[in-house]
N, C-alpha and C positions, 0 to 999 in steps of 0.2 A: 193236581186233575183238572182238566176241562171238566166245565160241569153245562146244563145246559137248560136254568131254569128261564120259564119268559119273565114280560116287563108286569102280569100280570102277580106273578105267585111275585114275584119280589116283595107286591107291593105292601108283605107278610113279612114286618119284620125281624116277624121267630124267619119263617127259611127265608129271610135277605143274611140275615146272623149267620145262620148253617154254609150256606154258600160261601161266605167268606171263608170259612174253615175246611172246608170240602177242598175249597182250590187251593189254601196253601198246605196239602199233602198228596209228594213226590214218591209216592208207591215201594220207600227204600227201604218200608219193614223190621227198620228197628226195635221198629214196640215189641216187636213179634218172640225177641230177645230176650225180653219182660216178664212180661203176658203172663198174671200167674191158667189162668183158664186153658191157654194156648201151649203153655209149659205139660198143665198135666194130659190134657186131650189131644193134641195136638194134628185142631182141626183148625183150620183156614177161616169160617167162621165165624171162633170162638178168641177172635182176634183182635187189636184195636181195626187191623187195616177190614181182615175184614167186615166188618161188624160195617165198617168209616163205606163201604162198596154194598153193601146193601139197603145201612139206611136213606145214601146217596140216590137207587134207581126207589125203592119208595116215594125220597120224598120229590123227588124233579118229575115223577111222573105222575103226582100227585092221587096216592092213591091208597085205600088204607092198609096194616097191619097184617101181615098173612104166618101162620103158624111158625113157619123155617121164621121170619125173625124177628117172633115173639120171645123163641127157643132160643136165638143165639143172643140176643139182647142183653135177654131175661138176665144167662148166664155171667154178664159185662157185672165182676162185683164193684164199679165205677172206682177202685184203689189207684189213681187214676199214674201209674208207673211209666207206662206208656208216652204221659206228659215230660216226666224227669227225661225216657229216653229218644222223646223225639227231636234231632237237630234241626226240624221248620218253622216249628212254633206250634204247631194244628191245637187248640183247645179241642180236642174230645170230652174232655168234659160237657161244654157248653154243648153241644151235638151232643152227647147218650141224653144230653135230659129234655132235648128237643125235640130226641127220634119216644126217650118214655112220652113223654105226656102225649103224641104224637097216639101208639098204640093207644092209651088208658084215653083216649076219643074212638079212638076207631074199630077196633077190635072188642071184642067181647071174648073173652077170659070163660072156660069152664066155670062153674055156680062154684064148685069144692077152692080153688084158686080165688072168687068170686069172694065169699068168709071169709076168709083165713085172711081175705088181705083189709077188708074193709074192719076188721075185728085186730087187727095190728093200727088200722092211722084211726078203729077209736078208740083207744088201752092204754098202747105204749105212748101217746102223746102227756097223758095228761097222768098226772101222777097217784093220788088221788083211788081212778080206777085203776089203774098198774100197780098200787100197793095190794089192791084186793085179789087182784087177778095174780102176783104175786103166792100171798095166802091158798088162795083154790091151787096154782100150782106148784106150792110149794108138797098138797096133800097125798095130788095126781104121779109127784116123780117114780113109785116105785114101779110109773102101766108105760114111762119113757121107753124100756125095751121093746113091751109087746108093741106099742104101737107102730112103733120104725120096723117091728119085723113082719107087721100088716101089709108097710107101703104105701107108695100111692101122697093121696093127702093124708092121711094115716098117718107118714114116717113126718112129714113138718107138725101135726102133733105133738107128736114123739118129745124131735129137737125143739119144740118150745118147753118139754117137762125137761128137757138135759140142762136146758140153761137154765131152769132157776135155784134157786138157788140151796144149800142143803139144811142153811135156817132161817128164819122169817126173818126179815132185815129189822132192823131200827129206827129211829127220828136221828135223825140231825141236831143237832144241838142250833146251831142257827140258821135253820132250813126257815121260819119266817121271814118275809119279809122287814127290813127295817134298817138302821145305821150302824156302824164299829166304828168307835172313836178309837184313833193311834191307842195300844201300851202306856207307853212313856215318851213324853217330849213334844214338841211341837209337830202338827198334823205337817206330812211332805206334801201332800197332794190325800188330789179324795178320784175312785176307783167302783166301775160297777161291774158286779162279779153275779154271771148267770149263771139261774139258780140252775138249770136247765129241768129235763124233764125223768125220764130214766132213770139222770148215775143218782138226783140224791135220794129215792126211793132201793136203790142197788147196794151203794153207797157214800150213804150222805157221810163219812168219814175225809172223803176227799174234799167236798169244802170245805167243813169244819175246817180240818190242816188248813188249807189254801187263808182261809179268809188268818189265822190265827198268825200263818207269817209275814201279810199281811200290814196286819196291824200293831206285831212286836217293829217291823222296820215300818212305820210312821204313818201306817198314809190310814186314814178313812175308806170302810167299805161298804158298799151299798147293796142290797137288795131292793132291788125297786118292787114296787104294791105291782103286781097286773102284766105283769111278764109273763112267757108260758114257751113252751118246746120252740127251737130257732126255725121249723121246721122244717129239718133235715131228714125224718123217716116217710113220714108224706113228699117230696121234693123226690126220692127214690124211686120212690114207684108212682109215680105218674100223675101225682094228681094234684097239678099243675096250682087252680084254684085256693084246694087248701094252703100250700105251703105259702103262696104271696098274701092269704093272710093270714098264716104267725108270722110273716116275717114286716106286715106293717102294722100288726098288731105290740113287736118290738121299738122300732123303729120309734113308736109314741110313746115308748114309757122310756128311754132312751134318752131319746133327746128331750122329754122332756127333764132329765137330771142333769145335758148338756146344758140345754139354756139356762136352767135354776140355778142349779149355785155348784158349774161342772163340771163336768169329769175329763181326769187324765186318758181311763183307756177305760173301755169296756174286754173283761179281763173271761178267758174262757180257759177252763179247766179238761175238758169232753175235744179234745183235738178235733170228731165228725163233726161235732157241731160250729167249732171255727171257722173250718175249710167253707163252709156256708155259712154262716155271718158275716166273712167277709168277701165274699160274694154276692150281697143284701144288691148293696151298687146298679151290679147287669143285673139281678130279679128281676127290677124296681127300674127300671131303668126308662124302658116308654111310659111312668106311669108319671104324670107330673105334679101331682102333689107330690110325689111321693122322693120320685130321683133324687133330687141335691141332698135331704136331707138320707133316703137310704146312705149316698156316698159316700158322708158324714160317720155315720156310725160306722161304717166298713170299716172307713180307714182310724177309727178309735181303738177297732178289734183286735185283739193282738191273746197270741196263747200266751197259758203266765208265768214258762218259763222264758220267750221272748224278754218280757218285765219286769223276768228275776234279773236276769241279767243284767239288767242296769242298774239294781238294788248293794247299795250295803247288807249281806246280811247276818254283816257278825260274820264274828270265829266258832266253829262246831263245837258243840260242849256233849255230845254222845262218841260210845269211841266208832273207830272208824274199824276198816277189815273187812269189812264184808263184801267178798264181789259180786258182782251187779250184771247181770246180763241187761243189757237195755234196749229193747225190743221198739224199735220207734215206727208208732202210728203209719200205717200208708197215706195217712189224710192229715200226717203231718210231715212227713220227710215230700212227698209226691202234691197232697191240696197245699200246702204255707208252701212248702220248702223250705222248713226248720230243720237242724241238722246236729247243728253243732251246741247252741242253745243247752240242752237239757241232758246231756254229755259232762258239757266242761263244770252246769252246774253241781250234781253227781259226785264228782272227781271231786270238786274243787271240796263239799263240802265231808267227804275221808272217804269216798268211796273208791273201790276197784270195779271198774266199765270195761264190758266188751261185749264189740261189735258179736251182734250172732248171724251165722252165715247166712247167704242170698236171703239178708237182708230188708232186703225192696223188694221182695213177695210176700201178702198180704198174707193172716192169718184166720182169712173164711170165719170174719164177723163182718162187717159191713155192711152197718145197720141194722137193712132183717134181713141181710142174704143170709146167714147160718139157719133159719126159718124156714124160708125159700128155695133155697138151696143146700139140703141139710150134707148129703151128701160131696158137693163138692169139697165145700166147707168142709169137713173134718178131714176129709183129704188134707185139705193146706193145714186145717188147724194141724195136725198127728205133722204132717213134713216142718211145722215151726216147732212142732214143741220137741223136736228129735236133734232140729239144729241149735234151740238155744240149749239142748245137755252137753252138746256139743264141746262147749262152754264152761260148765264144771260148774254153774254159778251159785252163791247161795238163796237169789231170789232173782228175781223178773220187776224189772222197773219198767211205767210203757206210761202212755200218757194219756189213756181211751178211756173209758169205759165198753165198751164192745167187746177190745183186743182182751179187758185185762178178763171179764168172763167168757170170750171164747179159749180164750191160753189155759183159764183157769179150772174150765172140763178136760182139762189133757194131758196136766202135771201133777203133780204130787211135791211141785218149790210153791212158794206164795212171788201170790203175781201185786207188785205194789201199785200204785198211783206217785208217778217220781214228786208231789208236790207230798206226798204222808213222807213220804224219803226225805226228805229236806226243809220241812216242818219235825219233825223227827231229830235231827239231827244237831236242827240251831237250839234246840228250847223242849220242843211239846214231846207230848205221850208218844210214847214208841207206838207204832202202828201192829195192827191185834192180830194179823198174819204175823207179824215180825216176832212174835215176842221169845217164842225160842228161839231161834235165833240172834235177840237183844241179850239175853238169860247169858246165851254162850260165848258169845262172842267178848263177854264178861271179865269172864271164867278163864 
């Protein structure tokens, strides 16, 4: 794609990076074939190629965002399916991130939209606040349908209430910062585990299962003090300063551990977080105080299934026979290019694993997307659920809490994290959602 940026514009490192990305685009349109919003809406402006044209025009002309570009960029899920399809290596993720930051700086949203976004940014990244908010949402859950019927900003409130868990969440056994030693034998290594923000509130059992898996395999696991949200939630809302502050804090915490007793890896059990942490090196590339250390953190970051693939987990001790529909989160398959490892681990553990038709299409979760774009998100969820049902599974496995929450609101089949299934197969307790299925398998 030909560009016409001035030398003055290219002095801005963000614009210079976007210009490099734009020049790689050859207008082929392969991205439109796998874009969820184009598949649903059929509008060129709701495809990656259409958004690229609008972003180019906005940045090249140095103009503020307008209603049209905000509408179509807001509809982008950042599922990154287009990046898997693109033959030219266009880094759409970095381009749309820049566009969102530009929108945040130059476009004044309607009051209701500003309030909802501010509330999400002030609550979701903080487990204590989020836990309190969920208690309120649990009480208000019966009103979700009424809010949705009112439409407009009320529909977004209704979407939030619908996503609230059906029962008040508990607390994880290993939620507090600390070090957890191998259960037996000599220590094989030392890893940090991202505790996260939303996941330990919604499903603390995921990190509990992960710690059991790792300590049985001979690894010391540390939950470092001072670590917080990875920054993904605010990053995808264009709040660049907030996202970078989160990244810097976590880099400080993890590098303190790496420079101290050492780390073999920084492990993540939420693939959306993993995609962002692996991008810290890019996000902080222009910060001389953090660029090198952020790149080291990104190099240490691994999804839990990447790390487990190289370990001897032993022989499964639980009965197999369950059929799993494996849902590969967009941040897993498109963001991190992890496609084989989770399924191989589940198969080795004795499960029958089936791929979901149209597996490249997003379920509609996408961070806060299912709240901010509830209509499109619901259509994508229903499409995903229909495809899952075609595999006739006993349960659904996935590696991202957002997908678990989104899919779980539309299906009566258990949705379980991959780490919980592996922990159960190799000696851990049965996941709560699977207790009835497990009893049937034993019989």
